C-alpha positions in Angstrom: 103.9 5.0 -76.3 101.4 2.1 -76.6 103.9 -0.2 -74.7 104.1 2.4 -71.9 100.3 2.6 -71.6 100.0 -1.1 -71.4 102.7 -1.4 -68.7 101.0 1.5 -66.7 97.6 -0.1 -66.9 99.0 -3.5 -65.9 100.7 -1.9 -63.0 97.6 -0.1 -61.8 95.6 -3.4 -62.1 98.2 -5.2 -60.0 98.2 -2.6 -57.3 94.4 -2.9 -57.1 94.8 -6.7 -56.5 97.3 -6.2 -53.8 95.3 -3.8 -51.7 95.8 -3.7 -48.0 94.1 -3.2 -44.7 95.6 -0.9 -42.0 96.5 -2.2 -38.6 97.6 0.0 -35.6 99.9 -1.7 -33.1 100.3 -0.8 -29.4 102.9 -1.4 -26.7 100.3 -2.4 -24.0 97.7 -5.2 -24.1 94.7 -2.9 -24.3 95.4 -0.8 -27.4 96.2 2.4 -25.5 99.9 3.1 -26.0 100.4 3.6 -29.8 103.4 1.9 -31.4 102.8 2.4 -35.1 100.7 1.5 -38.2 101.3 -0.9 -41.0 99.3 -2.0 -44.1 98.8 -5.7 -44.4 98.0 -7.1 -47.9 95.7 -10.1 -48.5 97.1 -13.4 -47.1 100.1 -11.6 -45.4 101.1 -11.7 -41.8 103.0 -8.6 -40.5 104.5 -8.2 -37.0 104.2 -5.0 -35.0 107.1 -2.9 -33.8 109.4 -4.4 -31.2 107.8 -4.5 -27.9 104.2 -4.2 -29.2 101.6 -6.5 -27.5 98.2 -5.5 -29.0 96.8 -4.5 -32.4 93.6 -3.1 -33.9 92.4 -3.3 -37.5 91.6 0.3 -38.6 90.5 -0.5 -42.2 90.3 -3.5 -44.5 90.7 -4.1 -48.2 87.6 -6.3 -48.8 84.1 -5.7 -47.6 83.1 -9.3 -47.0 84.7 -12.7 -47.0 83.3 -16.2 -46.9 84.6 -19.4 -45.2 87.0 -17.5 -42.9 87.5 -16.9 -39.3 88.2 -13.3 -39.4 89.2 -12.2 -42.0 90.9 -9.7 -39.7 93.1 -11.8 -37.5 95.5 -10.8 -34.6 98.1 -13.4 -33.8 100.4 -14.2 -30.8 103.1 -15.7 -33.0 104.5 -15.1 -36.5 102.9 -18.3 -37.9 99.5 -17.4 -36.5 99.3 -20.7 -34.6 97.7 -18.7 -31.8 95.2 -16.3 -33.2 91.9 -14.5 -32.6 89.4 -13.1 -35.1 89.2 -9.4 -34.6 86.6 -6.8 -35.3 87.4 -3.5 -37.0 87.6 -0.1 -35.2 85.4 1.3 -33.8 84.0 -2.1 -32.9 84.5 -2.7 -29.1 86.1 -6.2 -29.8 88.6 -4.7 -32.3 91.6 -4.7 -29.9 93.3 -8.0 -29.3 96.5 -8.5 -27.4 99.1 -11.2 -26.6 101.8 -11.1 -24.0 104.2 -12.9 -26.4 104.0 -10.2 -29.0 101.5 -9.4 -31.8 101.2 -10.0 -35.5 98.3 -9.1 -37.9 97.0 -11.5 -40.6 94.9 -10.4 -43.4 93.2 -13.7 -43.9 90.5 -12.8 -46.4 89.6 -15.8 -48.5 91.6 -18.3 -46.4 90.0 -20.8 -44.0 91.7 -20.1 -40.7 89.0 -21.6 -38.5 91.1 -24.3 -36.8 92.1 -22.4 -33.6 90.7 -18.9 -34.1 
């Protein structure tokens, strides 16, 4: 039983470290035509559903970050070479769109200031 408790507590602690922020994706460039939601963990990049062109962060996993451009980032490619720092809903600048497609990056704790 002790072994089970240790594994359970370790698992709970790991899940806490891998928390995520929620991003809503949209088919249009102005966050009007809903395409779906995903949770993006820290330092992860996740693409929207096929045909999505804008995204908006709904929640985030960390209250504040230092030395980042973001930390909530919306990208126009899967490597985030083209990216914009985004606000969080209901902030008016929360919606970001790219005609090339859209990916969300949870960049908390990573310096992505180069071309944000």
